[in-house]
Structure formats: C-alpha cells, structure tokens
C-alpha positions as CSV (number, residue, x, y, z in Angstrom):
1,X,-16.0,39.7,48.3
2,X,-17.0,37.2,45.8
3,X,-15.0,34.3,44.8
4,X,-15.4,32.4,41.6
5,X,-16.0,28.3,41.9
6,X,-13.3,26.4,41.2
7,X,-13.5,24.0,37.9
8,X,-11.5,20.7,38.6
9,X,-12.1,19.7,35.4
10,X,-9.7,22.5,33.7
11,X,-6.3,20.7,33.3
12,X,-3.1,22.2,31.3
13,X,-1.2,19.3,28.9
14,X,0.5,16.7,31.2
15,X,4.3,18.7,30.8
16,X,3.1,22.2,31.7
17,X,4.8,23.6,34.5
18,X,6.3,20.3,36.0
19,X,10.2,19.8,35.7
20,X,11.3,16.9,33.7
21,X,12.7,16.1,30.3
22,X,13.0,18.9,28.2
23,X,10.0,19.2,25.8
24,X,10.2,18.7,21.7
25,X,9.3,21.5,19.4
26,X,5.6,20.1,19.1
27,X,4.7,19.8,22.7
28,X,6.6,22.9,24.1
29,X,4.3,25.0,21.3
30,X,1.4,23.1,22.7
31,X,2.5,24.2,26.1
32,X,2.7,27.9,25.0
33,X,-0.6,27.7,23.3
34,X,-2.3,26.5,26.1
35,X,-1.2,29.1,28.5
36,X,-1.7,31.7,25.9
37,X,-5.3,30.1,25.4
38,X,-6.3,30.4,29.4
39,X,-5.2,33.6,30.0
40,X,-7.0,35.1,27.6
41,X,-10.1,33.4,28.7
42,X,-9.3,34.7,32.1
43,X,-9.3,38.0,31.0
44,X,-12.8,37.6,29.1
45,X,-14.2,36.1,32.0
46,X,-13.6,39.4,34.2
47,X,-16.2,40.7,32.1
48,X,-19.2,38.1,32.9
49,X,-22.1,40.0,34.4
50,X,-21.3,43.4,34.2
51,X,-23.3,46.2,31.8
52,X,-21.8,48.7,29.7
53,X,-20.9,51.4,31.9
54,X,-19.0,49.2,34.4
55,X,-16.9,47.5,32.0
56,X,-15.7,50.7,30.5
57,X,-15.8,52.6,33.7
58,X,-12.0,54.0,34.9
59,X,-10.7,52.6,37.8
60,X,-7.3,54.2,38.0
61,X,-5.7,57.8,37.3
62,X,-4.6,56.3,34.1
63,X,-8.1,55.0,33.2
64,X,-7.4,51.7,33.1
65,X,-10.9,49.7,32.5
66,X,-11.5,46.4,31.5
67,X,-13.6,46.6,28.1
68,X,-10.3,48.9,26.9
69,X,-7.8,46.0,28.4
70,X,-9.8,43.4,26.4
71,X,-9.6,46.0,23.2
72,X,-5.6,46.6,23.8
73,X,-5.1,42.6,23.9
74,X,-7.0,42.0,20.8
75,X,-5.4,44.5,18.7
76,X,-2.0,43.4,19.8
77,X,-2.4,39.8,19.1
78,X,-3.3,40.5,15.5
79,X,-0.2,42.6,14.8
80,X,2.0,40.0,16.8
81,X,0.6,37.0,14.8
82,X,-0.8,38.9,11.8
83,X,1.7,41.2,10.4
84,X,5.0,40.0,12.4
85,X,4.8,36.6,10.6
86,X,3.5,38.1,7.3
87,X,-0.1,36.4,7.9
88,X,-2.2,39.8,8.4
89,X,-5.9,39.4,9.6
90,X,-7.8,41.9,7.6
91,X,-9.2,43.2,10.4
92,X,-9.5,46.9,10.7
93,X,-8.0,48.6,13.8
94,X,-8.3,52.4,13.2
95,X,-7.0,52.9,16.7
96,X,-3.6,51.8,16.2
97,X,-3.1,53.2,12.7
98,X,-0.7,56.2,12.5
99,X,-2.6,59.6,13.3
100,X,-4.7,57.7,15.9
101,X,-5.7,59.0,19.2
102,X,-3.5,58.4,22.2
103,X,-4.6,55.5,24.2
104,X,-7.2,55.1,21.6
105,X,-7.0,51.1,21.9
106,X,-7.2,51.5,25.6
107,X,-10.9,51.9,25.6
108,X,-14.2,51.6,23.5
109,X,-16.2,54.5,22.4
110,X,-20.1,54.5,22.9
111,X,-20.7,52.9,19.4
112,X,-18.1,50.0,20.3
113,X,-20.1,47.5,22.1
114,X,-18.7,45.3,24.4
115,X,-20.0,42.3,22.0
116,X,-18.1,44.1,19.5
117,X,-14.7,43.9,21.4
118,X,-15.2,40.5,22.8
119,X,-16.1,39.2,19.1
120,X,-12.7,40.9,18.3
121,X,-10.7,39.2,20.6
122,X,-12.3,35.9,20.0
123,X,-11.3,36.6,16.3
124,X,-7.9,37.4,17.1
125,X,-7.3,34.1,18.8
126,X,-8.5,32.5,15.8
127,X,-6.3,34.0,13.6
128,X,-3.5,33.2,16.2
129,X,-4.7,29.4,16.4
130,X,-4.3,29.4,12.7
131,X,-0.7,30.9,12.7
132,X,0.7,28.7,15.6
133,X,-0.7,25.5,13.5
134,X,1.3,26.9,10.1
135,X,4.6,27.7,11.5
136,X,7.2,25.9,13.3
137,X,8.5,27.6,16.8
138,X,11.7,28.7,14.8
139,X,9.8,30.1,11.9
140,X,11.2,33.8,11.7
141,X,9.4,37.0,11.7
142,X,9.8,40.9,12.4
143,X,8.4,43.3,14.7
144,X,8.7,46.5,12.9
145,X,7.5,48.8,15.7
146,X,10.3,47.2,17.9
147,X,13.8,49.0,17.9
148,X,15.8,48.0,14.9
149,X,18.4,45.9,16.9
150,X,15.2,43.7,18.1
151,X,13.2,43.1,15.4
152,X,14.2,40.0,13.9
153,X,11.9,37.0,16.3
154,X,10.6,33.8,16.1
155,X,7.3,32.4,16.7
156,X,8.4,31.0,19.9
157,X,9.4,34.3,21.2
158,X,6.2,35.8,20.3
159,X,4.4,33.0,21.7
160,X,6.2,33.8,24.8
161,X,5.6,37.7,24.6
162,X,1.9,37.7,24.2
163,X,1.6,35.0,27.1
164,X,3.0,37.5,29.0
165,X,1.3,40.2,27.6
166,X,-1.9,38.8,28.5
167,X,-1.5,37.7,31.3
168,X,-0.4,41.2,33.1
169,X,-3.3,42.8,31.6
170,X,-5.6,39.4,33.0
171,X,-3.9,40.6,36.4
172,X,-4.8,44.2,35.9
173,X,-8.5,43.3,35.0
174,X,-8.3,41.1,38.5
175,X,-7.8,43.9,40.6
176,X,-10.2,46.3,38.6
177,X,-13.3,43.4,38.9
178,X,-12.8,43.3,42.5
179,X,-12.7,46.9,42.8
180,X,-16.1,46.9,40.7
181,X,-17.9,44.8,42.7
182,X,-16.2,42.5,45.0
183,X,-15.5,39.6,42.6
184,X,-12.0,38.1,43.1
185,X,-10.1,35.0,42.1
186,X,-10.3,32.4,39.2
187,X,-11.9,28.8,38.6
188,X,-8.6,27.1,39.9
189,X,-8.9,27.8,43.3
190,X,-6.4,30.4,43.4
191,X,-7.8,31.9,46.7
192,X,-9.7,30.4,49.7
193,X,-13.5,30.4,50.2
194,X,-14.0,33.2,53.0
195,X,-16.9,35.0,54.0
196,X,-17.2,38.9,53.8
197,X,-16.6,39.2,57.6
198,X,-13.4,36.9,57.5
199,X,-11.9,38.9,54.6
200,X,-12.4,42.0,56.2
201,X,-10.5,40.8,59.0
202,X,-7.8,39.6,57.0
203,X,-7.7,42.9,55.5
204,X,-7.5,44.5,58.9
205,X,-4.4,42.6,59.9
206,X,-2.9,43.5,57.1
207,X,-3.5,46.9,57.9
208,X,-2.4,46.5,61.5
209,X,1.1,44.9,59.9
210,X,1.4,48.0,57.7
211,X,1.0,50.4,60.3
212,X,3.3,48.9,62.7
213,X,6.3,48.7,59.8
214,X,5.5,52.3,59.5
215,X,6.1,53.1,63.1
216,X,8.8,50.7,63.1
217,X,10.6,53.1,60.2
218,X,9.7,56.0,61.5
219,X,11.4,55.3,64.8
220,X,14.3,53.6,63.2
221,X,15.1,55.5,59.7
222,X,17.5,53.3,57.7
223,X,20.8,54.9,57.6
224,X,22.2,57.5,54.8
225,X,24.5,55.2,52.0
226,X,26.0,58.8,51.4
227,X,27.1,59.5,55.1
228,X,30.6,58.5,56.3
229,X,31.3,55.9,58.2
C-alpha cells in the first residue's frame, strides 16, 4: 500500500470543525465553501498518475470508475449552482439531458479525454465560486428535479448537499484508487505510514477477527424475534 505524504500546510479556516460561538453568515459560508473546495480537490487527486485506461476501468459490478465519478460530480455541481439559482453556466451537458442514455454521466466515452473531464470540473468549480460570491446563504433557489415538496431551497442547503455529495464520491474514489494500484490515504495524515508487510499483517488480523466472529455466530445463532417466549 502506498500512502500520500502529509501536507502540514493545508489548514481549514480557524473555525472549521471546532465547537465554539455560532458562526455568522459570512463565516459559515466560508467554512462550507472551504470543505466543498477541499473535497473536490481530494476527488481530483485520486486521478493523479493514472493512464486513460485505468481512469476509466470499472471496478465494481455496477461500473464505478474514477473518471466517471469526476464527470458526475462536475455535472451535478453545474446544475446545483447554476439552474437552481437561475445562474446557468452555459456548459453543454448532453449526458444528463432528457433522453440521454442511462448512467451516461457516470463514465467517459473514448472521445472524452481525462483532460476534458478534469477541465469540466474546474469550470464547474469556478461557476460555483461565482454563485457563492454573488448570493447570501439564505438566497432562494429551486431544484426542479427534486420532489415538489422539497424543491424550494436556499444556498446554504445546496452547499451542504454538495459537500455531502462530493465527500461521498471522494470516498468512492479512495477505494477505487486503492483497488487499482494500492495508493491510499490523503495528504492530511489520515493513514499511518506502514510497510507493505505491516499492512498485510494488519489485514490478516482483521480476517482472523472476521472468521472468529463468524464461528461464534454459527455456534450461537441469534434468537428468532418472532418466536414465542
């Protein structure tokens, strides 16, 4: 397993993630934007050093792949910080238009290069930053593809939504990258630095614990909750 070196210079805003006085609207917007920017950068970093084939290779039965994750995040970000607040980006996104092929936003065709997809996410980020700068957290928007009772939103709600969305897909990308070539961890020291032999021993210990738990369950199956006392 190869881990990324820790970068001690990366720091969140002073109030990010800390308990303390309630943040004002400006500070809260800064914190949300910081985490969205960080998670987006984490997602992009999982592409580093891979060729076009590896970036597109499906690693799960449902086809999850690194470049598709980036394409998907770019597409939804353009929608949430564009049309939702009547600030369309003008980016053509034929893979999410009505009548598009199912899951077309989750993989890249041979004529869509990784540079194209990365540039799309970078343009999405710039459009997002402009929308955030232009609007207050309580600015109203409308998500037409959500159920009618939930369509009315605010910029704060969409910022939180996109932080969660991007974080989830960055986590997917973490696992896909480790499965591809063993690279794991981020640049903030979230994994200890260990040798391949140490990681292998750690994995064996987890396997042994799983096997032992399975034997215990087979020896003492849980009671049937529907059975009479």
